[in-house]
C-alpha positions as CSV (number, residue, x, y, z in Angstrom):
1,M,30.6,9.0,-3.6
2,E,29.7,6.6,-0.8
3,V,27.9,3.4,-1.6
4,T,26.2,1.0,0.7
5,V,25.8,-2.4,-1.0
6,A,23.4,-5.0,0.4
7,G,24.6,-4.4,4.0
8,L,28.3,-4.2,3.1
9,P,30.4,-1.4,4.5
10,A,30.3,1.9,2.6
11,T,33.1,2.4,0.1
12,T,34.4,5.6,-1.4
13,L,34.5,5.9,-5.2
14,T,36.7,8.6,-6.8
15,K,35.5,8.5,-10.4
16,E,32.2,10.4,-9.7
17,G,32.7,11.5,-6.2
18,S,32.2,15.2,-7.1
19,M,28.6,14.4,-8.1
20,G,27.9,13.9,-4.4
21,Y,25.4,10.9,-4.9
22,T,25.1,7.9,-2.5
23,F,23.5,4.6,-3.2
24,L,21.7,2.3,-0.9
25,I,21.5,-1.2,-2.5
26,K,19.5,-4.0,-1.0
27,N,18.5,-7.5,-2.0
28,T,15.0,-7.6,-0.6
29,T,12.0,-5.2,-0.1
30,Q,12.2,-6.1,3.6
31,D,15.3,-3.9,3.8
32,I,13.9,-0.8,2.2
33,S,11.3,1.7,3.2
34,E,7.9,1.3,1.4
35,E,7.2,5.0,1.9
36,V,10.5,6.2,0.6
37,W,10.5,3.8,-2.4
38,N,7.0,4.8,-3.5
39,E,7.8,8.5,-3.2
40,Q,10.2,8.0,-6.1
41,I,7.7,6.2,-8.4
42,P,4.9,8.0,-10.4
43,A,1.6,7.6,-8.6
44,D,0.0,6.0,-11.6
45,N,2.7,3.3,-12.0
46,R,1.3,0.6,-9.8
47,L,3.7,-1.9,-11.4
48,M,6.8,-0.3,-10.0
49,Q,5.5,0.4,-6.5
50,Y,6.5,-1.5,-3.4
51,D,3.6,-3.9,-3.0
52,Y,3.8,-5.2,-6.6
53,L,7.6,-5.6,-6.5
54,R,7.1,-7.4,-3.1
55,L,4.7,-9.8,-4.8
56,I,7.1,-10.5,-7.6
57,E,9.9,-11.1,-5.1
58,T,8.0,-13.5,-2.8
59,T,6.6,-15.5,-5.7
60,H,9.9,-15.8,-7.6
61,K,12.6,-15.9,-4.9
62,D,13.7,-19.4,-5.9
63,T,14.2,-18.5,-9.6
64,L,15.3,-14.8,-9.6
65,G,17.5,-12.4,-7.6
66,F,16.6,-8.8,-6.9
67,R,18.4,-5.5,-6.3
68,Y,16.6,-2.3,-5.0
69,V,18.6,0.9,-5.3
70,L,17.8,4.2,-3.7
71,V,19.9,7.1,-5.0
72,S,20.5,10.1,-2.7
73,K,22.2,13.5,-2.7
74,D,22.7,15.7,0.3
75,D,20.7,13.2,2.4
76,T,17.7,13.5,0.1
77,V,16.5,10.5,-1.9
78,T,16.4,11.5,-5.6
79,G,15.8,8.3,-7.5
80,A,15.0,4.6,-7.4
81,I,16.4,1.8,-9.6
82,Y,15.0,-1.8,-9.8
83,F,17.0,-4.8,-11.1
84,Q,16.2,-8.5,-11.4
85,I,18.9,-11.2,-11.7
86,I,18.1,-14.0,-14.0
87,H,19.9,-17.3,-14.8
88,F,20.4,-16.8,-18.6
89,S,21.0,-19.5,-21.2
90,G,22.5,-18.7,-24.6
91,R,20.1,-21.2,-26.1
92,D,17.3,-18.6,-25.6
93,I,18.7,-16.2,-28.2
94,L,19.7,-18.4,-31.1
95,N,16.3,-17.8,-32.7
96,Y,16.9,-14.1,-32.6
97,F,19.2,-14.0,-35.6
98,P,17.7,-12.5,-38.8
99,D,17.1,-14.8,-41.7
100,N,17.3,-12.2,-44.5
101,L,21.0,-11.5,-44.6
102,T,22.8,-11.6,-47.9
103,G,26.4,-11.9,-49.1
104,W,29.2,-12.3,-46.6
105,K,26.9,-11.5,-43.7
106,K,24.8,-14.6,-44.6
107,Y,27.9,-16.8,-44.4
108,L,29.0,-15.1,-41.2
109,L,25.5,-15.9,-39.8
110,W,25.9,-19.5,-40.9
111,A,29.2,-19.8,-39.1
112,V,27.8,-18.3,-35.9
113,Q,24.8,-20.6,-35.9
114,N,26.6,-23.8,-37.0
115,I,30.0,-23.4,-35.5
116,S,29.5,-21.1,-32.6
117,G,25.9,-22.1,-32.0
118,P,26.6,-25.1,-29.8
119,F,29.0,-23.0,-27.7
120,I,26.5,-20.2,-27.4
121,A,23.7,-22.5,-26.5
122,N,25.7,-23.8,-23.5
123,I,26.5,-20.4,-22.2
124,K,24.9,-19.9,-18.7
125,V,25.4,-16.7,-16.8
126,N,23.8,-14.7,-14.1
127,M,22.5,-11.5,-15.8
128,L,21.5,-8.3,-14.1
129,V,18.4,-6.8,-15.9
130,S,16.9,-3.4,-15.2
131,G,13.2,-3.3,-14.8
132,N,10.7,-6.2,-14.7
133,I,11.2,-9.1,-17.2
134,F,7.5,-9.9,-16.8
135,M,6.3,-6.5,-18.1
136,T,6.9,-4.9,-21.4
137,G,8.0,-1.2,-21.4
138,E,9.4,-1.0,-17.8
139,S,13.0,0.1,-17.8
140,G,13.2,0.1,-14.0
141,F,14.5,3.6,-13.0
142,Y,13.0,6.9,-11.9
143,F,14.7,10.1,-10.9
144,Q,13.5,13.4,-9.6
145,S,13.0,16.2,-12.2
146,G,16.1,18.3,-12.7
147,I,18.4,15.3,-13.0
148,G,19.5,15.2,-16.7
149,L,19.4,12.1,-18.9
150,A,23.2,11.8,-19.1
151,V,23.5,12.0,-15.3
152,Q,20.7,9.4,-15.0
153,A,22.6,7.0,-17.2
154,S,25.8,7.6,-15.2
155,L,23.9,6.8,-12.0
156,V,22.4,3.6,-13.5
157,Q,25.8,2.5,-14.6
158,K,27.3,3.2,-11.2
159,A,24.7,1.2,-9.5
160,I,25.4,-1.7,-11.9
161,T,29.1,-1.4,-11.2
162,E,28.6,-1.6,-7.4
163,I,26.2,-4.5,-7.7
164,N,28.8,-6.4,-9.7
165,R,31.5,-5.4,-7.3
166,A,29.5,-7.0,-4.4
167,D,28.5,-10.1,-6.4
168,K,31.0,-11.4,-8.9
169,Q,28.7,-14.2,-10.0
170,I,26.8,-11.6,-12.0
171,K,28.6,-11.5,-15.4
172,V,26.3,-9.5,-17.7
173,A,24.2,-6.3,-17.3
174,V,21.2,-5.4,-19.4
175,V,19.5,-2.0,-19.5
176,S,16.3,-2.8,-21.2
177,D,13.0,-1.5,-22.7
178,L,14.2,1.9,-24.0
179,Y,12.2,3.6,-26.7
180,E,13.1,5.4,-29.8
181,P,14.3,8.1,-30.4
182,K,17.8,7.9,-29.0
183,N,18.7,10.5,-26.5
184,A,21.4,11.5,-24.0
185,F,20.7,8.5,-21.8
186,S,21.3,6.0,-24.6
187,N,24.3,7.9,-25.9
188,S,25.9,7.8,-22.5
189,L,25.5,4.0,-22.3
190,Q,26.9,3.5,-25.8
191,S,29.9,5.7,-25.1
192,S,30.6,3.6,-21.9
193,G,31.0,0.3,-23.8
194,Y,27.4,-0.9,-23.7
195,E,26.3,-2.7,-26.9
196,E,22.9,-1.8,-28.3
197,V,20.5,-4.6,-29.1
198,A,17.2,-4.3,-30.9
199,L,14.1,-5.7,-29.2
200,E,10.8,-6.7,-30.6
201,P,8.3,-3.8,-30.9
202,D,5.9,-2.9,-28.1
203,M,2.4,-3.1,-29.7
204,S,-0.2,-0.6,-28.4
205,I,-3.4,1.2,-29.5
206,E,-4.7,4.6,-28.7
207,L,-8.5,4.6,-28.1
208,P,-10.4,7.5,-29.6
209,S,-12.6,9.3,-27.2
210,A,-15.5,8.8,-29.7
211,W,-15.5,5.0,-29.1
212,N,-18.2,4.3,-26.5
213,D,-18.6,0.6,-27.0
214,F,-17.2,-2.3,-29.0
215,N,-19.5,-1.6,-31.9
216,D,-17.9,1.8,-32.4
217,Y,-14.6,0.0,-32.8
218,L,-16.1,-2.4,-35.3
219,M,-17.5,0.4,-37.4
220,S,-14.1,2.1,-37.5
221,L,-12.6,-1.0,-39.3
222,S,-12.4,-1.4,-43.0
223,S,-14.8,-3.9,-44.5
224,K,-12.2,-6.7,-44.7
225,Y,-11.2,-6.5,-41.1
226,R,-14.8,-5.9,-39.8
227,V,-15.9,-9.1,-41.6
228,R,-12.9,-11.0,-40.0
229,A,-13.7,-9.7,-36.5
230,K,-17.4,-10.8,-36.8
231,R,-16.3,-14.1,-38.2
232,V,-14.0,-14.8,-35.2
233,L,-16.8,-13.8,-32.8
234,S,-19.3,-16.0,-34.7
235,I,-16.9,-19.0,-34.6
236,N,-16.6,-18.6,-30.8
237,K,-20.4,-18.4,-30.5
238,E,-20.8,-21.6,-32.6
239,H,-18.4,-23.4,-30.3
240,Q,-20.4,-22.1,-27.3
241,I,-17.3,-20.5,-25.8
242,I,-18.1,-18.5,-22.7
243,Q,-15.9,-15.8,-21.1
244,R,-15.8,-15.5,-17.3
245,D,-14.1,-12.9,-15.3
246,L,-12.5,-15.0,-12.5
247,G,-12.1,-13.9,-8.9
248,E,-9.3,-15.0,-6.6
249,A,-11.1,-18.2,-5.4
250,E,-11.9,-19.3,-9.0
251,I,-8.3,-18.6,-10.1
252,E,-7.2,-20.9,-7.3
253,R,-9.8,-23.5,-8.3
254,Y,-8.6,-23.6,-11.9
255,G,-4.9,-22.9,-11.0
256,D,-3.5,-26.1,-12.6
257,K,-5.4,-25.7,-15.9
258,L,-4.6,-21.9,-16.1
259,Y,-0.9,-22.6,-15.6
260,R,-0.8,-25.4,-18.2
261,S,-2.4,-23.0,-20.7
262,Y,0.2,-20.3,-19.9
263,L,3.0,-22.8,-20.4
264,D,1.5,-23.8,-23.8
265,I,2.3,-20.3,-24.9
266,M,5.6,-19.9,-23.2
267,D,6.9,-23.2,-24.5
268,K,6.6,-21.8,-28.1
269,A,8.0,-18.4,-27.4
270,Q,11.2,-17.7,-29.4
271,F,12.7,-15.7,-26.6
272,K,11.9,-15.5,-22.9
273,L,13.9,-14.4,-19.9
274,G,11.7,-16.0,-17.2
275,I,8.6,-17.9,-16.3
276,I,5.8,-16.6,-14.0
277,S,5.3,-18.7,-10.9
278,K,2.1,-20.8,-10.6
279,D,0.8,-18.8,-7.6
280,Y,1.3,-15.4,-9.3
281,F,-2.1,-15.1,-11.0
282,R,-4.1,-15.8,-7.8
283,L,-2.0,-13.6,-5.6
284,Q,-2.0,-10.8,-8.1
285,K,-5.9,-10.9,-8.2
286,G,-5.9,-10.8,-4.4
287,Q,-3.6,-7.8,-4.3
288,M,-5.4,-5.7,-7.0
289,P,-8.9,-7.1,-7.1
290,Q,-10.3,-4.1,-8.9
291,N,-7.4,-3.5,-11.2
292,Y,-6.3,-6.9,-12.3
293,F,-8.5,-9.0,-14.6
294,L,-8.2,-12.6,-15.6
295,F,-10.7,-13.7,-18.3
296,A,-11.1,-17.4,-18.6
297,Y,-12.8,-19.1,-21.6
298,F,-14.9,-22.2,-21.2
299,Q,-16.6,-24.7,-23.4
300,G,-19.1,-26.2,-21.0
301,E,-17.0,-27.0,-17.9
302,E,-13.7,-27.3,-19.9
303,L,-11.3,-24.4,-19.5
304,L,-9.8,-23.6,-23.0
305,G,-7.6,-20.6,-22.2
306,F,-7.3,-17.3,-20.4
307,I,-6.0,-13.7,-20.8
308,S,-5.1,-11.2,-18.1
309,A,-4.7,-7.4,-17.9
310,F,-3.9,-4.6,-15.5
311,L,-6.2,-1.6,-15.5
312,L,-4.3,1.5,-14.5
313,P,-5.1,5.2,-14.6
314,G,-5.7,6.1,-18.2
315,K,-4.2,2.9,-19.6
316,M,-4.3,-0.8,-19.7
317,H,-1.5,-3.4,-19.9
318,V,-2.5,-6.7,-21.4
319,H,-0.4,-9.3,-19.5
320,Y,-0.1,-13.1,-19.9
321,C,-2.5,-15.4,-21.7
322,G,-2.7,-19.1,-22.3
323,V,-4.3,-21.3,-25.0
324,S,-3.2,-24.4,-26.8
325,A,-2.4,-24.3,-30.5
326,E,-5.0,-27.0,-31.2
327,V,-7.8,-24.9,-29.6
328,N,-6.7,-21.8,-31.3
329,R,-6.7,-23.3,-34.7
330,A,-10.2,-24.5,-34.3
331,T,-11.7,-21.4,-32.6
332,H,-9.4,-18.4,-33.2
333,L,-9.6,-17.9,-29.5
334,Y,-6.5,-15.8,-29.3
335,Q,-8.0,-13.2,-31.7
336,R,-11.2,-13.3,-29.6
337,M,-9.1,-12.5,-26.5
338,M,-7.6,-9.4,-28.3
339,Y,-11.1,-8.2,-29.1
340,D,-12.2,-8.7,-25.5
341,M,-9.2,-6.7,-24.3
342,L,-10.3,-3.8,-26.6
343,D,-13.9,-4.1,-25.3
344,L,-12.6,-3.9,-21.7
345,G,-10.4,-0.9,-22.4
346,I,-13.3,0.9,-24.2
347,L,-15.6,0.1,-21.3
348,H,-13.2,1.7,-18.8
349,R,-12.5,4.7,-21.0
350,V,-8.7,4.2,-21.0
351,R,-6.7,6.2,-23.5
352,L,-4.1,3.6,-24.3
353,I,-3.8,-0.2,-24.3
354,H,-0.4,-1.9,-24.3
355,F,-0.5,-5.3,-25.9
356,G,3.2,-6.2,-25.4
357,R,5.6,-7.9,-27.8
358,T,4.2,-11.3,-28.5
359,A,2.3,-12.1,-31.8
360,P,2.8,-8.5,-33.2
361,E,1.4,-9.3,-36.6
362,I,-1.9,-10.6,-35.2
363,K,-2.1,-7.5,-32.9
364,S,-1.6,-5.2,-35.8
365,T,-4.7,-6.7,-37.5
366,I,-6.8,-5.4,-34.6
367,G,-5.3,-1.9,-34.8
368,A,-2.2,-2.0,-32.5
369,V,0.9,-0.2,-33.9
370,P,4.5,-0.9,-33.1
371,A,6.8,1.2,-31.0
372,A,10.5,0.5,-31.7
373,T,12.4,-0.5,-28.5
374,F,16.0,-1.4,-27.7
375,G,18.3,-2.1,-24.9
376,F,22.0,-2.3,-24.0
377,V,24.1,-5.2,-23.0
378,K,27.6,-5.3,-21.4
379,H,29.7,-8.1,-20.1
380,F,31.8,-7.2,-17.1
381,N,34.9,-8.8,-18.6
382,P,36.1,-6.2,-21.2
383,I,37.8,-8.8,-23.4
384,V,34.7,-11.0,-23.6
385,N,32.6,-7.8,-24.2
386,F,34.9,-6.8,-27.1
387,L,35.5,-10.2,-28.7
388,L,32.2,-11.9,-28.2
389,I,29.4,-9.6,-27.1
390,R,30.1,-6.8,-29.6
391,P,30.2,-8.9,-32.8
392,F,27.5,-11.2,-31.6
393,I,25.0,-8.4,-30.7
394,K,25.6,-6.6,-34.0
395,Y,23.7,-9.3,-35.9
396,L,21.2,-10.1,-33.2
397,K,17.8,-8.9,-34.5
398,P,14.2,-9.7,-33.8
399,P,12.2,-11.3,-36.6
400,Q,10.8,-9.1,-39.3
401,Y,7.1,-8.7,-39.3
402,V,4.4,-7.4,-41.8
403,F,2.1,-5.0,-39.9
404,R,-1.4,-4.3,-41.0
405,N,-3.7,-1.3,-40.8
406,P,-7.3,-2.5,-40.2
407,F,-8.9,0.9,-40.0
408,K,-10.8,2.8,-42.7
409,S,-8.6,5.3,-44.7
C-alpha cells in the first residue's frame, strides 16, 4: 500500500499491502480536487461537500487543523475521509461521569474525580476527530458501494495511522457519531484497541405526511402538551417577541449580539469540542442563502436570541442557537424556537428534523426521540491507552435523561 501524506514522499506499508489501496492525505481543501471530493459524497449531503468544508476551514484555521483523505484502488478513487484536529482539554469531560453509581464503582468514581480529577483537567492534547465537531451525526467517511464495513474500518484506521505518523503532535484519535446497532465496522475498531465511549443521544422527529401546517402538529399532541405549547406561544405574544428571518446583511449588522447569545449557550454546555467562529453565521448564509436559515427574536429593537437550521433534501438539521438564561426563564424562548423549527420543517415538507444533542429532555417534550450514538477513542501510546484511556472511558457516560412522549396514544 502506498500512502501520500500531506505532500510527504510516498511510503510502502506491508500490513495491508495486499489490499491494493492508496491514500492521498492533505491538510487543506486547496490541495484536493473539488470535483473528485464531491464525487465521493452523497449528493444530498451538502454538509460534507467541498464548499461547506472549505468554509469551515477558512473560518477556523486558527483554532482547528484539518485532514482530507482520498482513498483509491487501481487508480480509481473509492472513498473520502474527513478529519478535524482539535486542542482538547481534559477539563471538558469531567462532567461526563455518571452520578448514579453504587457500591465500589461509586468509590472508584470518587477517587477518579477527587484524586485524578486535577490531573485529568490539566491534560491537553491534540486530538484527531473524524467528521465535523460542529454537526451532530456526521462520522466523516464515505466509500463506494461494494466496500464492506470491516474493510471501511480498516481503511479509516490506516488513514489515522498515517496521519499520526506524519504528525506526532497528534496523540489521540476519535471515530465519532456512530449509531446503534453495532456492526462489522464498530467490531473492527474494538478489536483493534479502540475504546468505545457512549455519546449523548441524537434527537430527531419524523414528520407525518398528514401534517400540512403547525396546527396539525398541535392537534396531534395530548391535551397536556398542547396546552403547554399554546402557553409558550402566548407568553411570547405577551412579551411582544417577534421572529425575523435574517439575511446576510442583517446577520452582519447584529453579528456581535448574535455571537454573545451563542456564547451564552456554549458557556453552560457540559461538553464541547469547539466554538464556532464569529464570522461563521454570516458566511454560511452567504454560501447557502436558500438552505440556511437564521431566525432572530426581537423585543422591540432588542435582540433576545436566535436559532439556525440547514434545510436539505428531505430533512432539516437544527444547528446552533443562542439565548440568555434570564430571557429564557421569563419567556420560554428556547421552547418557542423548537416550535418554530417544527413549523419550518412542516412548511418545507421535510420528512425528518434532526435537533442534535443539546437539551434532550426539552426536545422530547415537543416529540423528538433519541437515537443512541457512540464513538471510539484510542491513544497512540499503547501503554497510556491501556492504563489510562481504557479504565477511564469505561465509566465515562453521558447524563441520564427522562424522555417524554407528548403525542396522543
